[in-house]
TORKOL-4160 file (C-alpha; in steps of 0.2 Angstrom, whole numbers, padded with zeros to 4 digits, m for minus):
222
<pt num="1" X="0454" Y="0666" Z="0750"/>
<pt num="2" X="0450" Y="0651" Z="0740"/>
<pt num="3" X="0462" Y="0642" Z="0730"/>
<pt num="4" X="0456" Y="0640" Z="0712"/>
<pt num="5" X="0451" Y="0623" Z="0707"/>
<pt num="6" X="0457" Y="0614" Z="0692"/>
<pt num="7" X="0440" Y="0615" Z="0684"/>
<pt num="8" X="0435" Y="0634" Z="0685"/>
<pt num="9" X="0417" Y="0635" Z="0684"/>
<pt num="10" X="0417" Y="0654" Z="0680"/>
<pt num="11" X="0430" Y="0651" Z="0666"/>
<pt num="12" X="0421" Y="0636" Z="0658"/>
<pt num="13" X="0403" Y="0641" Z="0659"/>
<pt num="14" X="0403" Y="0653" Z="0644"/>
<pt num="15" X="0413" Y="0641" Z="0634"/>
<pt num="16" X="0401" Y="0626" Z="0638"/>
<pt num="17" X="0386" Y="0637" Z="0633"/>
<pt num="18" X="0394" Y="0641" Z="0616"/>
<pt num="19" X="0399" Y="0623" Z="0614"/>
<pt num="20" X="0381" Y="0616" Z="0618"/>
<pt num="21" X="0373" Y="0629" Z="0606"/>
<pt num="22" X="0384" Y="0624" Z="0592"/>
<pt num="23" X="0384" Y="0606" Z="0593"/>
<pt num="24" X="0365" Y="0606" Z="0594"/>
<pt num="25" X="0362" Y="0617" Z="0580"/>
<pt num="26" X="0375" Y="0612" Z="0567"/>
<pt num="27" X="0382" Y="0594" Z="0569"/>
<pt num="28" X="0376" Y="0578" Z="0575"/>
<pt num="29" X="0391" Y="0573" Z="0586"/>
<pt num="30" X="0394" Y="0566" Z="0603"/>
<pt num="31" X="0398" Y="0579" Z="0616"/>
<pt num="32" X="0417" Y="0581" Z="0619"/>
<pt num="33" X="0425" Y="0577" Z="0636"/>
<pt num="34" X="0423" Y="0593" Z="0647"/>
<pt num="35" X="0442" Y="0595" Z="0649"/>
<pt num="36" X="0449" Y="0591" Z="0632"/>
<pt num="37" X="0440" Y="0592" Z="0615"/>
<pt num="38" X="0445" Y="0579" Z="0603"/>
<pt num="39" X="0446" Y="0583" Z="0584"/>
<pt num="40" X="0430" Y="0581" Z="0575"/>
<pt num="41" X="0432" Y="0565" Z="0567"/>
<pt num="42" X="0414" Y="0558" Z="0567"/>
<pt num="43" X="0403" Y="0561" Z="0552"/>
<pt num="44" X="0393" Y="0578" Z="0554"/>
<pt num="45" X="0376" Y="0576" Z="0549"/>
<pt num="46" X="0362" Y="0589" Z="0548"/>
<pt num="47" X="0351" Y="0584" Z="0563"/>
<pt num="48" X="0339" Y="0599" Z="0561"/>
<pt num="49" X="0337" Y="0613" Z="0549"/>
<pt num="50" X="0352" Y="0624" Z="0549"/>
<pt num="51" X="0345" Y="0636" Z="0536"/>
<pt num="52" X="0331" Y="0647" Z="0539"/>
<pt num="53" X="0315" Y="0652" Z="0529"/>
<pt num="54" X="0324" Y="0667" Z="0522"/>
<pt num="55" X="0336" Y="0658" Z="0511"/>
<pt num="56" X="0334" Y="0650" Z="0494"/>
<pt num="57" X="0334" Y="0632" Z="0490"/>
<pt num="58" X="0351" Y="0633" Z="0483"/>
<pt num="59" X="0357" Y="0641" Z="0499"/>
<pt num="60" X="0349" Y="0627" Z="0509"/>
<pt num="61" X="0358" Y="0614" Z="0498"/>
<pt num="62" X="0374" Y="0624" Z="0502"/>
<pt num="63" X="0371" Y="0623" Z="0521"/>
<pt num="64" X="0368" Y="0604" Z="0520"/>
<pt num="65" X="0383" Y="0601" Z="0509"/>
<pt num="66" X="0394" Y="0612" Z="0521"/>
<pt num="67" X="0389" Y="0602" Z="0536"/>
<pt num="68" X="0390" Y="0585" Z="0527"/>
<pt num="69" X="0407" Y="0589" Z="0519"/>
<pt num="70" X="0401" Y="0586" Z="0502"/>
<pt num="71" X="0412" Y="0597" Z="0491"/>
<pt num="72" X="0404" Y="0592" Z="0475"/>
<pt num="73" X="0386" Y="0597" Z="0481"/>
<pt num="74" X="0393" Y="0613" Z="0488"/>
<pt num="75" X="0401" Y="0618" Z="0472"/>
<pt num="76" X="0385" Y="0614" Z="0462"/>
<pt num="77" X="0375" Y="0624" Z="0474"/>
<pt num="78" X="0386" Y="0639" Z="0472"/>
<pt num="79" X="0386" Y="0637" Z="0453"/>
<pt num="80" X="0367" Y="0637" Z="0454"/>
<pt num="81" X="0367" Y="0653" Z="0463"/>
<pt num="82" X="0369" Y="0649" Z="0482"/>
<pt num="83" X="0376" Y="0663" Z="0492"/>
<pt num="84" X="0392" Y="0659" Z="0501"/>
<pt num="85" X="0388" Y="0672" Z="0514"/>
<pt num="86" X="0370" Y="0666" Z="0517"/>
<pt num="87" X="0363" Y="0668" Z="0534"/>
<pt num="88" X="0355" Y="0653" Z="0542"/>
<pt num="89" X="0349" Y="0648" Z="0559"/>
<pt num="90" X="0358" Y="0657" Z="0574"/>
<pt num="91" X="0365" Y="0669" Z="0561"/>
<pt num="92" X="0377" Y="0656" Z="0555"/>
<pt num="93" X="0384" Y="0655" Z="0537"/>
<pt num="94" X="0389" Y="0640" Z="0527"/>
<pt num="95" X="0407" Y="0644" Z="0531"/>
<pt num="96" X="0403" Y="0644" Z="0550"/>
<pt num="97" X="0395" Y="0627" Z="0548"/>
<pt num="98" X="0409" Y="0620" Z="0538"/>
<pt num="99" X="0421" Y="0626" Z="0552"/>
<pt num="100" X="0411" Y="0619" Z="0566"/>
<pt num="101" X="0409" Y="0602" Z="0557"/>
<pt num="102" X="0428" Y="0602" Z="0553"/>
<pt num="103" X="0427" Y="0602" Z="0534"/>
<pt num="104" X="0443" Y="0609" Z="0528"/>
<pt num="105" X="0440" Y="0606" Z="0510"/>
<pt num="106" X="0424" Y="0615" Z="0511"/>
<pt num="107" X="0431" Y="0629" Z="0521"/>
<pt num="108" X="0445" Y="0632" Z="0508"/>
<pt num="109" X="0432" Y="0632" Z="0494"/>
<pt num="110" X="0420" Y="0644" Z="0503"/>
<pt num="111" X="0434" Y="0656" Z="0506"/>
<pt num="112" X="0439" Y="0655" Z="0488"/>
<pt num="113" X="0421" Y="0659" Z="0483"/>
<pt num="114" X="0421" Y="0675" Z="0494"/>
<pt num="115" X="0415" Y="0668" Z="0511"/>
<pt num="116" X="0418" Y="0681" Z="0525"/>
<pt num="117" X="0429" Y="0673" Z="0538"/>
<pt num="118" X="0425" Y="0685" Z="0552"/>
<pt num="119" X="0406" Y="0684" Z="0551"/>
<pt num="120" X="0400" Y="0680" Z="0569"/>
<pt num="121" X="0385" Y="0670" Z="0573"/>
<pt num="122" X="0371" Y="0675" Z="0586"/>
<pt num="123" X="0383" Y="0671" Z="0601"/>
<pt num="124" X="0397" Y="0681" Z="0594"/>
<pt num="125" X="0408" Y="0666" Z="0589"/>
<pt num="126" X="0418" Y="0668" Z="0573"/>
<pt num="127" X="0422" Y="0653" Z="0561"/>
<pt num="128" X="0439" Y="0652" Z="0568"/>
<pt num="129" X="0432" Y="0651" Z="0586"/>
<pt num="130" X="0420" Y="0637" Z="0580"/>
<pt num="131" X="0435" Y="0627" Z="0573"/>
<pt num="132" X="0445" Y="0629" Z="0589"/>
<pt num="133" X="0431" Y="0623" Z="0600"/>
<pt num="134" X="0430" Y="0607" Z="0590"/>
<pt num="135" X="0449" Y="0604" Z="0589"/>
<pt num="136" X="0449" Y="0607" Z="0570"/>
<pt num="137" X="0468" Y="0611" Z="0568"/>
<pt num="138" X="0469" Y="0610" Z="0549"/>
<pt num="139" X="0452" Y="0620" Z="0547"/>
<pt num="140" X="0459" Y="0633" Z="0558"/>
<pt num="141" X="0475" Y="0635" Z="0548"/>
<pt num="142" X="0465" Y="0637" Z="0532"/>
<pt num="143" X="0454" Y="0650" Z="0540"/>
<pt num="144" X="0469" Y="0660" Z="0546"/>
<pt num="145" X="0477" Y="0659" Z="0529"/>
<pt num="146" X="0461" Y="0665" Z="0522"/>
<pt num="147" X="0460" Y="0681" Z="0531"/>
<pt num="148" X="0452" Y="0676" Z="0548"/>
<pt num="149" X="0457" Y="0688" Z="0562"/>
<pt num="150" X="0468" Y="0677" Z="0573"/>
<pt num="151" X="0465" Y="0689" Z="0587"/>
<pt num="152" X="0446" Y="0691" Z="0584"/>
<pt num="153" X="0436" Y="0691" Z="0601"/>
<pt num="154" X="0420" Y="0684" Z="0606"/>
<pt num="155" X="0408" Y="0694" Z="0618"/>
<pt num="156" X="0418" Y="0688" Z="0633"/>
<pt num="157" X="0434" Y="0695" Z="0625"/>
<pt num="158" X="0441" Y="0679" Z="0622"/>
<pt num="159" X="0452" Y="0675" Z="0607"/>
<pt num="160" X="0455" Y="0659" Z="0598"/>
<pt num="161" X="0470" Y="0657" Z="0608"/>
<pt num="162" X="0460" Y="0659" Z="0624"/>
<pt num="163" X="0448" Y="0645" Z="0619"/>
<pt num="164" X="0462" Y="0633" Z="0614"/>
<pt num="165" X="0471" Y="0636" Z="0630"/>
<pt num="166" X="0456" Y="0634" Z="0641"/>
<pt num="167" X="0451" Y="0618" Z="0632"/>
<pt num="168" X="0469" Y="0611" Z="0633"/>
<pt num="169" X="0472" Y="0610" Z="0614"/>
<pt num="170" X="0491" Y="0611" Z="0613"/>
<pt num="171" X="0492" Y="0608" Z="0594"/>
<pt num="172" X="0480" Y="0622" Z="0591"/>
<pt num="173" X="0489" Y="0633" Z="0604"/>
<pt num="174" X="0506" Y="0630" Z="0595"/>
<pt num="175" X="0498" Y="0634" Z="0578"/>
<pt num="176" X="0490" Y="0650" Z="0584"/>
<pt num="177" X="0507" Y="0656" Z="0592"/>
<pt num="178" X="0516" Y="0651" Z="0576"/>
<pt num="179" X="0504" Y="0662" Z="0567"/>
<pt num="180" X="0507" Y="0677" Z="0579"/>
<pt num="181" X="0492" Y="0676" Z="0590"/>
<pt num="182" X="0493" Y="0689" Z="0604"/>
<pt num="183" X="0497" Y="0679" Z="0620"/>
<pt num="184" X="0496" Y="0695" Z="0630"/>
<pt num="185" X="0478" Y="0698" Z="0626"/>
<pt num="186" X="0466" Y="0698" Z="0641"/>
<pt num="187" X="0448" Y="0694" Z="0641"/>
<pt num="188" X="0435" Y="0704" Z="0650"/>
<pt num="189" X="0440" Y="0696" Z="0666"/>
<pt num="190" X="0458" Y="0701" Z="0664"/>
<pt num="191" X="0463" Y="0683" Z="0660"/>
<pt num="192" X="0477" Y="0679" Z="0647"/>
<pt num="193" X="0476" Y="0663" Z="0638"/>
<pt num="194" X="0490" Y="0656" Z="0649"/>
<pt num="195" X="0480" Y="0660" Z="0664"/>
<pt num="196" X="0465" Y="0651" Z="0658"/>
<pt num="197" X="0476" Y="0636" Z="0654"/>
<pt num="198" X="0483" Y="0636" Z="0672"/>
<pt num="199" X="0466" Y="0640" Z="0680"/>
<pt num="200" X="0459" Y="0624" Z="0672"/>
<pt num="201" X="0474" Y="0613" Z="0676"/>
<pt num="202" X="0482" Y="0612" Z="0659"/>
<pt num="203" X="0500" Y="0616" Z="0664"/>
<pt num="204" X="0508" Y="0609" Z="0649"/>
<pt num="205" X="0498" Y="0620" Z="0638"/>
<pt num="206" X="0501" Y="0635" Z="0649"/>
<pt num="207" X="0520" Y="0631" Z="0647"/>
<pt num="208" X="0518" Y="0631" Z="0628"/>
<pt num="209" X="0511" Y="0648" Z="0629"/>
<pt num="210" X="0524" Y="0655" Z="0641"/>
<pt num="211" X="0540" Y="0648" Z="0632"/>
<pt num="212" X="0538" Y="0658" Z="0615"/>
<pt num="213" X="0536" Y="0674" Z="0626"/>
<pt num="214" X="0552" Y="0671" Z="0636"/>
<pt num="215" X="0566" Y="0682" Z="0630"/>
<pt num="216" X="0581" Y="0673" Z="0623"/>
<pt num="217" X="0597" Y="0675" Z="0634"/>
<pt num="218" X="0612" Y="0682" Z="0625"/>
<pt num="219" X="0626" Y="0670" Z="0624"/>
<pt num="220" X="0639" Y="0672" Z="0638"/>
<pt num="221" X="0655" Y="0681" Z="0632"/>
<pt num="222" X="0670" Y="0669" Z="0632"/>
């Protein structure tokens, strides 16, 4: 019987694939460290076309503005007829792009304009998952408040809490738990978020998941 290493390849491979697809397709950012993802603070430029040939010019402008964080340009594009739920490359919407590029003001505006917070891309990631994998705590909070399913799953059965735990993002773990994420949910491998954190050597994050689940002891009678 082999003891599980701190860097569990079977756990990380699906996450690494999702990350590489997203970073290449949507945002021109440096790759995050493998064990801990820092919040997306660098400018997110459109490194390649993120719209496809089936969208209008106004939709293309909205995709570009969503990636760049240009609230004014995005608002103008919608006023000119852009669809907040337009489907671009990899089946991503402007909201997905804004979430992956950590553009909270764009995310809030798009939700107000009717963007669907649960529309997944071709890999099965929802905008909330995208926000989590880039460490976008404020963006994740806005998505949840805007109707995103906090317990929505990717094709591997992982929730946003699973992803935050596996990538050692304690602030996001705490946010998701505070918003009533299901810490008992198991992915398709039978793993809880706490188990994924422990498998990857993130004991403090695993503890943060365990503590809210521990029943409070009744005070001793005097």
